[in-house]
Structures are given as C-alpha cells and as structure tokens.
NUPALO-677018 format. One record per residue: residue in three letters; x, y, z of N, C-alpha, C, O in turn. Coordinates in pm, whole numbers, plus 32768, in hexadecimal, padded with zeros to 4 digits. Atoms other than C-alpha are relative to their C-alpha. Layout:
// NUPALO-677018
ALAXYZXYZXYZXYZ/...
END
This chain:
// NUPALO-677018
MET7F8C802F804A7A2EDE0497DD7FCE7FB37F857F7B7F597F8F/ASN802F8040807C7A02DD9C967280587F8A7FDC80B87F6B8023/ALA7FB88079802B7A7FDC6A95B4809080207FD880E97FCD7FED/GLN7F797FDD80297BAEDD21952A805C800F807980D07FE58075/ASP7FB07FF47F867C26DD78968980207F79803C80917F628069/MET7FE680867FCC7BFDDC1096F980667FB67FAC80B97F6D7FE3/LYS7F9F804180587CC2DB9695CB808E8031801E80ED7FE4801B/ALA7F7D7FC97FDE7DDFDC7F962880377FC0807E80AF7FA58088/ILE7FD480417F847DEADBE59783802E7F727FE380977F488014/LEU7FDC808C801E7DEFDA8296F980837FF87FB480D27F9C7FCB/ASP7F807FFE80497F0ADADA960A80758012806080DD7FD38051/GLN7F957FED7F9F7FD9DB56972E80167F83805480877F5E8072/VAL7FF4807A7FB27F8CDA1D97F5804F7F967FB480A47F537FEF/GLU7FB680628051800CD94096D6809480207FFE80E87FC68001/HIS7F737FD97FFE814CDA0896D2803F7FE0808680B17FB2808C/LEU7FCB801B7F7B8177D9E3984980147F6B8019806D7F458064/LYS7FF280917FEF8148D86A983580887FCE7FD080BD7F6B8001/GLU7F81802C803A8288D853976980778029805480E57FF68040/ASP7F917FD07FAF835AD905986D7FFE7FB780877FB77FE080E2/ALA800280547F8783A3D7FE9978803B80468078801A802480E9/SER7FC07FBD7F908476D8E89A4B7F9F805480527FBC807680C4/GLU805F7FAB7FBB8345D9B39AA97F897FB180387F277FED8065/ARG807380517FD68264D88E9B087FF87FEB80967F9D7FA780C6/GLN800280157F6F82B7D89E9C7B7F9F805D80487F7E804380BC/ALA80597FA07FBE81D0D9C39CC57F9A80327F9D7FB580357F25/PRO80647FC5805A8090DA589C388038807D7FBD808780C67FF8/THR7FCE7F90804E80D0DB5D9B2D7F8D805B7FD97F24802E7FAD/VAL80657F9D80258010DC9C9AF27FF080037F69805380027F1F/VAL801F7FFC808E7F66DCA799A07FD2808E7FDC7F7280C08017/ALA802A7F7B802D7F50DDF898F27F807FF27FAF7F7B7FA67F4F/ALA8081800D80447DE9DE2798837FB4808180087FC880D28062/LYS80577F8C80027CEFDF2F98297F717FD580257F507F5E8025/GLY808D801C7FE77B81DF4998857FDE7FE580907F6C7FC480AF/PHE801980167F727BA9DF2599FF800D8084804C805080E1801F/SER7FEE7F8D7FA97B87E0229B15808F8004803580D47F9E8035/ASP7F767FF07FD47CCBE0AA9BA180237FA8807780977F818088/HIS7FE2804D7F887CAADFE59CE37FF87F697FE9800E7F1C8047/VAL8007808F80217C7DDE939C31807F7FD87FB580A280167F51/THR7F83802D803D7DBEDDD69BDB7FF27F6F7FD27FE47F168027/PRO8003808B80307DAFDC9D9AF7808C7FC2800880EF80027FE6/ILE7F8080477FF97EC2DB9B9B347FED7F737FC67F7E7F3E7FC4/TRP8000808B802C7F1FDA499AA0803F7FAC806E80B27FC28094/ASN7FD280597F977F3ED93A9BAB802D7F7E7FBF7FDB7F327F8A/TYR7FC9807780428026D8279B2C7FD37F8080437FCB7F178002/PHE8022807A7FB87FBCD7339C367F717FD37FE57F567F5B7FD8/THR808C8024801C7E45D7419BF77FE180047F6C7F767FD77F40/ARG80127FF480917E74D7879A837F8480547FDF7F3980347F83/GLN80747FAB80157D72D89C9A9B802780948008808B80BA8045/ILE7FF27F707FEF7D52DA129A757FB08027807D7F3A80068089/GLU803F7FD67F867D03DAA89BC7800180988008805280DB7FC7/PHE800C7F6F7FF47C9FDC059C2B8010802780937FCB7FF280EB/ILE7FE97FCD7F797D1FDCBB9D5D7FB2808280117FC880E37FC8/VAL804F7F897FE37C28DDB39DEB8018802480937FDF7FE480EC/PRO7FE47FDC7F747CAFDE5E9F257F84803780447F2D80708002/PRO80747FC77FB97BB6DEBDA033800180987FF3806C80D57FEC/PRO80057F6E800F7B3EE023A0158046804680758042801780E6/ARG7FB87FB57F9B7C09E122A0D17F9F803B80677F3280698045/GLN80547FC97F977B7FE191A21E7FF980987FF1805880DA7FC8/ARG80127F7080037AF3E2EDA22F7FED8031808F7FAC7FEF80E0/ALA800A7FC67F7B7B0EE3CCA3617FB480847FF77FE180E27FB6/TYR80537F887FFF79FCE4CDA39A800E804580888030800680EC/LYS80037FB57F8379ECE5DFA4A17F7C804C80087F5880977FAD/ALA80807FBB7FEC78A2E65CA52A801880848049807680918097/ALA7FF07F7C7FC57873E7C6A5937FC78006808E7FFF804980E4/ASP803D80007F7B778FE787A6BD7FB17F7F80127FAA7F2B7FB8/LEU8043807D7FDE76C2E67BA7677F857FE97FA97F667F777F87/ALA807680108054758AE6C0A69880257FCD7F767FE37F747F41/ASP7FD2803180827648E694A55080307F70800980187F207FAF/LEU7FD0808A7FED76EDE55AA5D97F8B7FA080047F907F357FC6/ALA807680557FF77597E4C8A62E7FC27FEB7F777F957F7D7F57/ARG8039800C8087751CE511A4CD80557FA47FA8801F7F567F5A/LEU7FA78058804D764EE466A4357FEC7F6F802A7FE57F167FD5/ILE801480897FCF761EE334A5127F7E7FC77FC97F7B7F557F9A/THR8082802D803274AFE31CA4B080057FE37F6A7FCC7F807F3C/GLU7FF4801280917505E342A33E80477F7E7FDF80177F317F8C/PHE7FB4807980207609E22DA33B7FBE7F8280377FC67F177FFB/ALA804080767FC57546E147A4217F8B7FCF7FAD7F667F5A7FB5/SER80758024804F7420E149A32E80247FCA7F757FCC7FA17F2B/ARG7FD7802F808474EEE0E5A1FC80117F688001806A7F338043/SER7FFA8093800374AEDF76A1B080667FD37F9A809F80247F51/SER7FA08039805F758BDE8CA0E87FCD80057F71801A7FF07F13/LEU803A7FF98086749FDEB49FC17F96806C7FFC7F39806D804C/ASP80657F98801373E0DFE29F4C7F907FC67FAA7FA17FB77F31/LEU806A804780477297DF409EEC7FBF80557F937F83801E7F37/THR80407FAA80657222E06D9E24804D80047F7E801480217F15/THR7FAE7FF9807A7342E05B9D2E803E7F797FDE80967F717F89/SER7FC480838016738EDEE99D377FE97FD07F717F7D7FE27F38/SER80088037808773D7DE459BE77FD87F6D80037FDA7F2A7F9B/LEU8021808E7FF4736CDCF29C6C7F6E7FE37FDE7F437F707FE0/GLY808D8016801C7203DD269C107FB17FFA80817FD3803E80E2/SER805380097F8870F8DCC69D0A804C7FBC8071809A7F608059/VAL7FBC80367F8A7172DC799E697F9D7FAD804F7F2E7FDB806A/PRO805C80537FB270D9DB589F2D7FD48048807E8024808E80BC/PRO80327FB87F8A6FFEDBD8A04980477FDA8080804D802980DE/GLU7FBC802B7F8670C0DB0CA147808E8038800A80D080298071/PHE7F787FC980007204DBBDA0E680088077805F7FB680D2805A/LYS7FEA7F927FA37285DC9FA1F8808A803B7FE880EE7FF57FF9/PRO7F7E7FC48017739ADD93A1A3805280048080801C801580EE/VAL7FA67FFF7F8D74CADD89A288802580908021805980D87FCC/LEU7FDE7F797FD474F7DEC9A34F808C8000803D80B37F9E807C/PRO7F797FF97FC67653DF3BA3B57FFA800680977F99803880D1/CYS7FF77FF97F6E76BEDF15A51E8054807B802380CC807F8008/VAL7FBE7F817FE17715E071A59C8021800480947FC77FFD80E9/PHE7FD47FF77F7577E3E089A6DB8029808F801E806F80CE7FCF/VAL7FDD7F797FD47803E1D2A797804F7FF5808280227FB680E2/TRP7FAA80037F8B791EE202A891800E808E8038802B80EC7FEE/VAL7FF57F7E7FBD7923E320A98E80697FF4806E805E7F9E80C5/PHE7F9780087F9A7A5BE365AA5D80468086800C808380B67FAC/LEU7FBB7F847FDF7ADFE4A3AB017FE280707F9C803C80B87F71/GLY80297F9380567A1AE58DAA2380157FE97F6C7FFC80447F1C/THR7FF08021808E7A6AE4DFA8DA7F9E7F917FDB7F957F2C8020/VAL806080628030795EE423A81980337FC97F7B804B80167F1E/VAL7FD48043807A79CDE326A7117F927FA27FD37F667F4C8020/VAL80688054803978C9E284A630803D7FA77F9680717FD97F31/VAL7FD380618064792FE145A5767F847FD77FB27F297F997FE8/LEU807D8007804A7833E138A45E7FD67F727FDA7F5F7F597FC7/ASP8027808A801F7841DFC4A40E80637FA2804280BF7F6F8002/GLU7FA0804A7FB078F0DF05A51F80137F707FD280807F397FE0/LYS7FF7808E802178A4DDA8A49980297FE57F7080317F717F48/CYS7FD98014808C790EDDE0A32F808E80337FEB80CC806B8045/ASP7F767FDA801E7A57DE22A27F801480978004807C80C78030/ARG7FF37F6F80037A14DF93A2547FD6803980867F67802180B5/ARG801D7FC97F7C7A26E04FA39B801580977FFE806F80CB8040/ASP7FFA7F6F800379EEE1BBA34C7FE18037808B7F987FFA80D9/ARG80107FC87F7B79F9E29FA4797FD380927FFB7FF380DD7F9F/VAL80217F747FE97960E3E1A4F280338023808C801D7FD780EB/THR7FC87FD77F807A0FE49EA60A7FCD808980287FC180E37FD4/LEU80257F7E7FC77998E5B7A6E9804B800F808480397FBF80DF/THR7FB27FE87F877A84E645A7EF7FD58085803D7FE080EE7FFD/PHE80267F867FBA7A04E73FA8ED807D803F803F80CC7FF9807E/GLN7F907FB97FC57B01E848A9567FDB8031808C7F70806980A1/ARG80197FD17F787B1EE892AAC8800180988004805080D97FBF/THR80097F6E7FF77ABFE9F3AB27807B8038804680BF7FF28091/GLU7F907FBD7FBE7BC6EAEDAB957FE98004809780487FFB80E4/SER80207FFD7F717B11EB04ACE5802B7F7F804580687F8380B0/PHE7FDE80807FC47B3EE991AD2980987FEB800080CF7FB88061/GLU7F6F800F80087CAAE995ACB680458056806980A5802A80A8/LYS7FC57FA97F9C7CF8EABEAD987FE87FCA808D803E7FD780E4/LEU801D803C7F7F7C4FEA10AEBD80677F94802180987F8C8092/CYS7F9B80697FED7D3BE8E9AE8E808C803C800E80DD800D805E/GLN7F7A7FC380027E69E9CAAE4C8024803F80878095803080B5/TYR7FE27FB87F847E4CEA98AF8E7FE87FAD807C80047FDA80EB/SER801A80557F8C7DE5E977B06E80827FE4804C80E47FB68011/GLY7F8C801D7FAC7EDBE959B190806B806B800280D380578040/LYS7F9B7F9580047F95EAA0B14C7FD78074805A7F6580A38056/PHE801A7F8B7FAE7FB2EBB7B24B8008807E7FAB8063808E7F5A/LEU80067F8380497F52ED0CB1C07FED807380627FB7806180CF/SER80197F8A7FAD7F54EE6AB24B7F6C80237FFD7F1F7FEC7FAD/GLN808D7FD87FFA7E0CEF10B2A47FD080347F797F65800B7F4A/ALA80287FC680807E01EFD8B15E7FFE7F957F937FA57F947F3E/GLU7FFC806A80657E66EEA8B08E7F8A7FA1800E7F4E7F787FAB/MET806F805C7FEA7D5FEDCAB12F7F7D803D7FD17F2B7FF97F93/ILE807B7FBE802D7C4CEEC8B0F17FFA80037F687F917FE97F2E/ALA7FFD7FFB80937CBAEEF1AF857FE57F787FC37F9F7F6E7F5E/VAL8014808880357CC2ED77AF4F7F6E7FD6800F7F337FA27FB0/LEU808A802B7FE97B6CED38AFEB7F9D804F7FAB7F3D80177F77/ARG805F7FAD804A7AC2EE5DAF3E80137FF87F697FB27FF07F1E/GLY7FE67FF2808F7B6EEE64ADEB80277F827FB77FF47F677F4B/GLU7FCA8073804A7C26ED24AD917FA87F83800F7F8B7F407FAC/ILE805C80707FED7B48EC19AE2B7F71802D7FE47F257FE87F9F/ALA80827FC2801C7A13ECF8AE287F8C7F9F80157F2F7F997FC5/GLY806D805C7FE0793BEBEFAECA7FA1803E80657FA780B68082/THR80537FD77F8F7832EC03AFD3802B7FAF807980517F3A806C/TYR7FC4803C7F8A7894EBB4B1387F997FF580707F43804B8082/SER805480147F8A77E5EB29B268805E7FE0807580A37F7B8072/PRO80587F8E7FE777EDEBD1B35E801680717F9C808580887F6C/SER7FFF7F9D806B7798ECEBB271804F807D8020807580C77FC5/GLY7FBC7F847FDB7844EDFFB33680977FF5800680D8804A8042/LEU7F7080157FF479A5ED77B30A805080747FC780AA80A98009/VAL7FB37F9580407A24EE7FB2177FEF80858049805380C88064/PRO800E7F847FB17989EFAAB2D080487FF98086807E805D80B5/LEU7FBA80107F817A18EF1CB412809580197FF080D2805F8041/LEU7F717FEC80197B77EF0FB381801E80927FDF808680C78007/ARG7FE97F7680267B52F06CB2F17FFA805E8079804280C1807F/SER800F7FA97F8A7AE7F0FFB43F80707FEC8066807B803A80C5/LEU7F9780207FA07C12F067B4F2806B806C7FFC809E808E7F91/LYS7F987F997FF67D08F170B56E806C7FCF8060804E7F9C80CC/PHE7F9080267FAA7E60F12BB5FB803D807E803D804B80E57FFA/ARG7FC07F917FBC7F02F20EB6FE808C7FD7802A80A97F61803E/ALA7F75801B7FDA806EF22CB75980117FEB809680747FB280C3/SER7FF680097F6D8027F23EB8CE7FF57F70802E7FB77F1D7FEB/THR800580887FC98053F108B9A47FA47FF7807A7FAA7F9680C5/SER805D80087F907F47F15BBAA37F7580257FD07F6680777F75/GLY80897FE2802B7DCFF162BA837F9E7F9E803C7FC57F448086/GLU806A80507FC77C83F0C3BAD97FAE7FB67F967F437F837FB6/ALA8050803D806B7C11F034B9867FE37F6F801F80387F288056/ASN8028808C7FEB7B54EEEAB99880017FBB7F787FA07FC67F2D/VAL7FEC803B80847BD4EE24B86B7FFC7F69800C803E7F2F8062/GLN8006809280017B7DECBBB82080147FCC7F737FE580087F12/VAL7FF7804B807D7BE1EBCAB70A7FBE7F7B801D7FF67F258061/GLY804D80767FDC7ADBEABEB7157FDC800680927F9E806680BF/LYS802180057F727ABBEA59B880807780278057806B802580D2/GLU7F887FE17FB47C1CEAC2B8E780128096800B800C80DE7FA7/SER7FE47F737FEB7C61EC16B982809580197FF080E87FC68016/MET7F757FDD80117DA3ECC8B9278036803A80847FEB806E80D6/GLY7FC07FC57F8B7E9DED33BA327FF780987FFD7FDB80D37F95/LYS80117F707FF67E9AEE9BBAAD805F804B7FA5803C80B57F71/SER7F9E7FBA80537FD6EEF7B9E97FD280067F707FF380657F29/ILE8035800080897F27EE97B8A47F7E804D7FFC7F6480957F9B/GLU80807FBB7FFD7DD4EF1BB90A801280977FF17FC180DB7FB2/ALA7FEC7F7180007E64F072B935801F80367F76801580AF7F5F/GLU7FDB7FD280857ECFF080B7C87F8B80027FA07F9C802E7F2E/VAL8071800F805B7D73F046B7357F89805180327F6A805380A9/ALA807B7FB87FE07C40F123B7287FA27FF57F8B7FCD7FD57F1C/GLY80607FFF806E7B04F134B65A7FA97F867FF87F4E7F827FA6/LEU8053807880057A72EFDDB6A17F79801480467F167FD48023/ASN807B7FE37FB7796EF068B7927FBF7F8180387F467F6D802E/GLY803380797FC3794EEF1CB8407FE87F8D7FA17FC07F217FCD/ALA8015806A80627938EE52B6FC806E7F97800A80D97FB08041/THR7FA280707FFC79E8ED04B6D580327FE07F747FE37FD37F16/ILE7FC8802C80807AD5ECACB5BA7FE17F6C7FF1800A7F1D8046/PRO802E808C800A7A42EB63B53880737F9F7FE980D77FC07FA9/GLU7FA0806B80197B05EA1FB53E7FE17FB47F80803C7F837F3D/ASP802C804D80757A3BE97DB4277FB0805A7FA37F5C80A87FCF/VAL80427FAD806479C6EA1FB2E67FD57FA77F8C80227F527F5E/LEU802F8041807978F1E998B1C9800F80627F8C7FD780D07F8F/VAL7FEA7FAC80757962EA26B07A7FB07FC57F8C7FC17F507F6A/THR8052802E80707868EA0DAF5B803380417F80803280BB7F72/VAL7FC87FCF807E7900EA2BADFF7FCD7FA97F8D7FAA7F357FA3/PRO801C8054807578ADE9B6AC9D80787FA87FE280EA7FD37FF1/LEU7F93805E801A7979E885AC3A802F80057F6F80A7800C7F55/TYR7FDC8004808E796EE881AABC7FC180757FB67F4F809B7FD0/ASP80367F9780567945E997A9BF7F987FC47FA17FAE7F5A7F66/GLY8064802880637808E978A8EE7FB97F7F801C7F7E7F457FC2/LEU803F80817FE17785E847A9A47F68801180057F328055805B/LEU8093800580037618E811A9477FC0808B7FFC7F5F80A68041/GLU80397F7A800C75D9E97AA8E37F757FFE7FBE7F2A805F7FCA/SER80808007804574ADE904A8187F8C7FDA805C7F1A7FCD802E/THR806A80207FA173EAE8ADA9557F97806E80007FB780E47FF3/THR806E7FA180197296E952A9497FF6807080667FD880E28041/THR800E7F977F9C7296EA10AA9080868021804080DD7FCB804C/GLU7F827FD27FC473A8EADCAB34801B7FB78083808E7F9880A2/LYS7FEF80437F7F736AEA34AC85803D7F767FED809C7F528032/ILE7FCB8086801873A5E8D7ABFD808D80087FCA80E37FB87FF1/ALA7F7A7FF1803874D2E94EAB3680678018806E80D37FDE806B/ASN7FA37FE47F947575E9D8AC7080147F86805980847F6D8087/GLU7FF280797FAF752EE89AAD32805C7F9B7FBC80A67F547FFF/LEU7FAE8061804875D6E7CEAC22809080307FF080EB7FDE7FE9/LYS7F7B7FCB801B7700E8B4ABF180538014807D80CC7FFD807A/ASN7FB67FD67F8A775FE91CAD53800D7F8F80657FB17F3F8078/TYR7FE680697F9E77FAE83EAE5C803A803E807E8089809C8078/GLN7FCA7FD37F807841E873AFCD807C7FAF8023807C7F34801B/VAL7F81803F7FDA79A4E82BB03D801E802680908029809C80AF/ALA7FE57FE77F7279EBE808B1B280938023801480EC7FDD7FE4/CYS7F777FD17FE67B1FE8C7B227800F802180957FAE804180D9/THR7FDF7FCB7F7C7BC9E914B3708039808C7FEE807080AC7F85/PHE7FCC7F7880077C29EA7BB3BF8052801C807D8023800980ED/ASP7FA47FE87F917D51EADCB497802F80917FFC804380CA7F91/ALA7FCD7F777FF47DC4EC31B516807B7FFF805880757FD680CC/ASP7F867FEC7FB47F27EC72B58580078095801F804980E17FD7/LEU800D7F727FE27EDDEDBFB62C8084803F8029809880B78016/ALA7F7F7FC87FD7803CEDE6B6B7804D80337F86808E809B7F8C/ASP7FBB7FD8807B80C7EDF6B5547FA2803F7F9A7FCA805E7F2A/ARG80647FC080567F86EE88B4BF7FF07FB47F7C7FED7FEF7F10/ARG8010805580777F5BED64B3D07F837FA980107F567F8C807E/PHE8079805380017E30EC93B36B80117F907F99805A7F9D7F37/LYS7FF28074805A7E09EB42B2C47F7E7FB280007F427F998069/PHE806B806480097CF1EA68B24380397F837FBE80987F8B7F70/LYS7FD0807E80397D22E8FCB1E77F8B7FA57FE27F347F918037/VAL806B805C80267C3FE80EB12A800B7F81805280777F47805C/VAL800280797FAE7BDBE6ECB20880247F867FAA7FFB7F7D7F36/ALA7FD58077804A7C76E59FB1A07F897FB37FC87F277F9B800F/GLY8068804F80417BA0E4DDB0A97F9380537FBE7F41801C7F75/GLU806A7FAC80387AC8E609B0478009800B7F687FA280067F23/ILE7FF17FF380917B58E62FAEE87FCF7F817FBA7F857F897F57/ALA802C807E803C7B23E4BDAE9A7F687FF2800A7F287FC17FAD/ARG809280097FEF79C0E4D1AF277FB780587F9B7F53802E7F61/VAL80417FA3805C7968E5FFAE51800B7FCC7F707FAA7FD27F25/LEU7FEE8033808879FAE564AD137FA67F877FE77F6D7F787F7A/LEU805A8072800D7938E423AD517F70802E7FF27F247FF87FA1/ALA80897FCC800877F8E4E9AD8A7FE4803B7F777F7780297F40/ALA80117FC68086782DE5A4AC427FF47F947F967FA07F9D7F3C/ASP8009806E805F786CE462AB817F797FBC80077F3C7F9C7FA1/THR808380407FED7733E3C7AC157F9180557FC47F3580217F86/MET80657FA680377668E4F9ABB780017FFE7F677F9780007F28/ILE7FF58005809276ECE4EFAA507FC37F7D7FCC7F7A7F7E7F68/GLN803C80808026768FE37DAA3A7F67800880047F237FDE7FA6/GLN80917FF77FF17530E3C5AAB87FC3805B7F987F58803F7F63/ARG80347FA280637504E4ECA9CF7FFE7FC17F757F9D7FD27F2B/LEU7FFD80448081756FE41FA8A07F947F957FF87F537F857F91/ALA806680697FFF748BE302A9067F74803B7FEB7F1E7FFB7FB0/SER80837FC180127366E3F7A90E7FEF80357F717F7F80437F42/LEU80087FCA808873BCE480A7B480007F937F957FC97FA77F29/VAL7FF4806E80617406E332A7067FB17F8980347FD17F53809E/LYS805A806A7FD272F7E228A71F80187F7B7FBD7FD57F197FDE/ALA7FED807B804D7380E11FA63180347F8F8059808B7FA480AE/GLU7FD880737FAF73A6DFC3A6C8808C7FCF7FDD80CE7F908030/ASN7F7B802F802874E5DF80A603806E8063802580DE80577FF3/VAL7F9C7FA37FCC759AE09FA6B380187FDE80937FBB7FE180E3/LYS7FDB80247F787653E03AA7F1805F8069803680C0808D7FF4/ILE7FB17F947FC576E4E142A8DB80487FCC807D800A7F9180D5/PHE7FAD80307F917801E0F5A9CC805780728034806C80D67FEF/ARG7F997FA77FCD78F1E1AFAAAD80867FBA7FF2809A7F4E8029/GLY7F7D803C801D7A52E16AAA3B803280387F7C7FFD809B7F4A/SER7FCB7FD2807F7B20E191A900802B7F887FAD80617F287FE4/PRO7FD6806E80567B5EE0AFA7D3809680047FE980D3806E7FF0/GLU7F73800380257CBBE03DA77C801480417F787FBD80387F21/SER7FE27FC580837D5EE0FAA660801B7F907F9D80537F287FC1/CYS7FEB806780647D66E038A51A802780417F7E803E7FFB7F1A/
END
C-alpha cells in the first residue's frame, strides 16, 4: 500500500469523525491495496484504524486409499510454522525450533478422519471412507431369514460368495433330496438332534452326513482395503474376516436359515478399525501424529 492509498483512508476517517450518528459502531473503510480477505475499519472507541482478517477457510480433502492418506499425513506433519529455506528473517538462531503441526487421526467404523492441525485455528481435514463389500452387506441382509433350498444355495454361492467352515456346506445342501413319501429309513441329523421318522422319510442324499449347527463365514469387509500390501497372503489376512453364524434347517417345510451370532458384527468392525490404526502407524512415523479410535466433532 502506497502513501496515496493511506491518504485516501485518512480523508475518509476525517469525514467519519464529523458524523456523530455513526460513532456507536466500527465502520468499514473503503480502501485499495489490500487483499480481498482484509477489511480495514475505523474504531471510534480506540480512535484507530483496525484490520479484520478472518481465519482461513477450512479445506476438506478426500484420499483415494490408505497409502495416499499416509502420504498426505506425512506431508502435512512435516510442515513447520516457518520454512527456513525461504525465510525473509535472515539468519535463524541455532536454538530456534520450528513448531510442527499437531495432526490427529481418528478411525471409526471404516472411516478415517485426519485433522491436520488440531491445536491451531486452521483445521483442514482429510477423509477416507472404506465401502463395505457386497458380500458383507448380503451376509447381514440375509441373517435370520428362512430361505428355500435353492435360494440358500444361490445366496451362499453367488451373493455372499464367501468361504465356509465346514467347507462342504454348499455341496451338502445341493445333494439334499426331498421325497413326498412319509415312510423311510434315512438317518438325518441337525447338529446333535435326530429328526423324527416322519421328517426323516422326506430327505435323502445326506449319506450319513450331519447338517452343521455352527458355520464360520469368511468374507472381505471393505472394498479396496490395503490393496497395496506386498504379498497376496498378507492382503487376504488383512481384508477377510471370519463371522460366526448359526445354521438351522426346518426340514418339514424345506427351509434353511443362518444367523450371525450376537456381537459378531461389532467384533469384526472393531478388529478392522484396529488393523487400520496399526497399518497407519506403520506407514506414518512422525511423532506429531496421534492416532485414535473415535471421531471428531463436526465444526
């Protein structure tokens, strides 16, 4: 701002001094030579020109995957309050230590929120939200619902498409044959309970096998979770989770049902959050980065 611009401001101030009706509140002074976000005002009480500089607007970034998120965290965590290579202050005393930003990372239910400078006015954020796989969503959707034999086979093979323990569950269901007759010698068991003769006579094809009461379903939880892991074995260990389910057969009505055991979904989500925390901690080594499980308040 040059001397002519300052003179223009002072001329306006002299004019404002004569208007007593406007002396109850600060008045904006029209001026040139300032950035758009800087507003000069005349404060009647202090008899001074003051400048209002609003805090910079927060920026919201979105990371594509965990590796990119880690790189962003490292980049922002290393930015000090003063760039010593371009400083206009001249030589910097050797005892001077630049202030590093405090970066907080919050992990909760598959969403990672990074607050880039928690202790300062500017709190830019980076967000990464993992999408649940269709397999996991279908597992939750069909839990507790009775399905016909054909429907159950289609759901287990095509919609959930997980791996099951015991491994012969789907072939067992496929081999099951129902007969219209009410007499027979079939030996049918569901878990440890034998079916009555009237039901036994309607089923064939088990060949002495037992329909399991408990099934472990292994499915991926999040799409694209840690795909950058170096080996396929580790990637699968990090992506896939076992979910304990019960399995029931209503042979009289030819229906089947699996149900996720209570607390399993919460356990799996907690395990995934913990794994994400550990993975980020291994990728980001900066001391000024703190990783928590939880979520920041919106601001």
